[in-house]
C-alpha positions as protocol buffer text, in pm:
chain_id: "A"
residue {
  index: 1
  type: UNK
  ca { x: 221 y: -752 z: 262 }
}
residue {
  index: 2
  type: UNK
  ca { x: 449 y: -462 z: 178 }
}
residue {
  index: 3
  type: UNK
  ca { x: 747 y: -612 z: 359 }
}
residue {
  index: 4
  type: UNK
  ca { x: 694 y: -942 z: 178 }
}
residue {
  index: 5
  type: UNK
  ca { x: 674 y: -762 z: -159 }
}
residue {
  index: 6
  type: UNK
  ca { x: 1009 y: -601 z: -81 }
}
residue {
  index: 7
  type: UNK
  ca { x: 1161 y: -920 z: 62 }
}
residue {
  index: 8
  type: UNK
  ca { x: 1243 y: -731 z: 382 }
}
residue {
  index: 9
  type: UNK
  ca { x: 1179 y: -809 z: 746 }
}
residue {
  index: 10
  type: UNK
  ca { x: 885 y: -608 z: 880 }
}
residue {
  index: 11
  type: UNK
  ca { x: 1117 y: -439 z: 1131 }
}
residue {
  index: 12
  type: UNK
  ca { x: 1325 y: -293 z: 848 }
}
residue {
  index: 13
  type: UNK
  ca { x: 1037 y: -81 z: 717 }
}
residue {
  index: 14
  type: UNK
  ca { x: 1035 y: 271 z: 859 }
}
residue {
  index: 15
  type: UNK
  ca { x: 693 y: 432 z: 822 }
}
residue {
  index: 16
  type: UNK
  ca { x: 840 y: 732 z: 641 }
}
residue {
  index: 17
  type: UNK
  ca { x: 1087 y: 552 z: 414 }
}
residue {
  index: 18
  type: UNK
  ca { x: 1034 y: 583 z: 38 }
}
residue {
  index: 19
  type: UNK
  ca { x: 921 y: 235 z: -62 }
}
residue {
  index: 20
  type: UNK
  ca { x: 1057 y: 276 z: -415 }
}
residue {
  index: 21
  type: UNK
  ca { x: 1402 y: 350 z: -275 }
}
residue {
  index: 22
  type: UNK
  ca { x: 1371 y: 27 z: -75 }
}
residue {
  index: 23
  type: UNK
  ca { x: 1310 y: -171 z: -394 }
}
residue {
  index: 24
  type: UNK
  ca { x: 938 y: -149 z: -467 }
}
residue {
  index: 25
  type: UNK
  ca { x: 872 y: -155 z: -840 }
}
residue {
  index: 26
  type: UNK
  ca { x: 559 y: -100 z: -1046 }
}
residue {
  index: 27
  type: UNK
  ca { x: 489 y: -471 z: -1094 }
}
residue {
  index: 28
  type: UNK
  ca { x: 510 y: -544 z: -722 }
}
residue {
  index: 29
  type: UNK
  ca { x: 285 y: -244 z: -655 }
}
residue {
  index: 30
  type: UNK
  ca { x: 27 y: -368 z: -904 }
}
residue {
  index: 31
  type: UNK
  ca { x: 28 y: -707 z: -730 }
}
residue {
  index: 32
  type: UNK
  ca { x: -32 y: -537 z: -395 }
}
residue {
  index: 33
  type: UNK
  ca { x: -314 y: -327 z: -540 }
}
residue {
  index: 34
  type: UNK
  ca { x: -477 y: -643 z: -675 }
}
residue {
  index: 35
  type: UNK
  ca { x: -461 y: -808 z: -331 }
}
residue {
  index: 36
  type: UNK
  ca { x: -602 y: -500 z: -159 }
}
residue {
  index: 37
  type: UNK
  ca { x: -885 y: -468 z: -412 }
}
residue {
  index: 38
  type: UNK
  ca { x: -974 y: -833 z: -364 }
}
residue {
  index: 39
  type: UNK
  ca { x: -1007 y: -763 z: 7 }
}
residue {
  index: 40
  type: UNK
  ca { x: -1247 y: -477 z: -66 }
}
residue {
  index: 41
  type: UNK
  ca { x: -1016 y: -176 z: -66 }
}
residue {
  index: 42
  type: UNK
  ca { x: -1041 y: 82 z: -341 }
}
residue {
  index: 43
  type: UNK
  ca { x: -697 y: 225 z: -403 }
}
residue {
  index: 44
  type: UNK
  ca { x: -527 y: 334 z: -723 }
}
residue {
  index: 45
  type: UNK
  ca { x: -174 y: 312 z: -855 }
}
residue {
  index: 46
  type: UNK
  ca { x: -164 y: 692 z: -877 }
}
residue {
  index: 47
  type: UNK
  ca { x: -267 y: 738 z: -513 }
}
residue {
  index: 48
  type: UNK
  ca { x: 4 y: 503 z: -393 }
}
residue {
  index: 49
  type: UNK
  ca { x: 281 y: 648 z: -609 }
}
residue {
  index: 50
  type: UNK
  ca { x: 196 y: 1003 z: -502 }
}
residue {
  index: 51
  type: UNK
  ca { x: 339 y: 941 z: -154 }
}
residue {
  index: 52
  type: UNK
  ca { x: 514 y: 602 z: -147 }
}
residue {
  index: 53
  type: UNK
  ca { x: 558 y: 561 z: 227 }
}
residue {
  index: 54
  type: UNK
  ca { x: 416 y: 298 z: 456 }
}
residue {
  index: 55
  type: UNK
  ca { x: 246 y: 566 z: 667 }
}
residue {
  index: 56
  type: UNK
  ca { x: 70 y: 718 z: 365 }
}
residue {
  index: 57
  type: UNK
  ca { x: -38 y: 380 z: 236 }
}
residue {
  index: 58
  type: UNK
  ca { x: -173 y: 280 z: 576 }
}
residue {
  index: 59
  type: UNK
  ca { x: -379 y: 600 z: 585 }
}
residue {
  index: 60
  type: UNK
  ca { x: -521 y: 535 z: 239 }
}
residue {
  index: 61
  type: UNK
  ca { x: -605 y: 175 z: 319 }
}
residue {
  index: 62
  type: UNK
  ca { x: -756 y: 263 z: 657 }
}
residue {
  index: 63
  type: UNK
  ca { x: -1033 y: 462 z: 492 }
}
residue {
  index: 64
  type: UNK
  ca { x: -1387 y: 330 z: 498 }
}
residue {
  index: 65
  type: UNK
  ca { x: -1449 y: 7 z: 312 }
}
residue {
  index: 66
  type: UNK
  ca { x: -1638 y: 53 z: -15 }
}
residue {
  index: 67
  type: UNK
  ca { x: -1945 y: -126 z: 121 }
}
residue {
  index: 68
  type: UNK
  ca { x: -1963 y: 93 z: 433 }
}
residue {
  index: 69
  type: UNK
  ca { x: -2297 y: 268 z: 474 }
}
residue {
  index: 70
  type: UNK
  ca { x: -2279 y: 647 z: 499 }
}
residue {
  index: 71
  type: UNK
  ca { x: -2475 y: 805 z: 782 }
}
């Protein structure tokens, strides 16, 4: 999704590259957040802008789904 939002081939995205330097803008980020929320992920604009790298975003999105039952 991120590569598509940036109009880049997936192979051109280094996990530690600043996604804003690669062309991500706030409107594209809001669109991504909307897609992720629709799929059940709870992530905020602020969380994603704090560390705008693919690795950081993957870690945030890999957290437990909101409907996961705590033990």
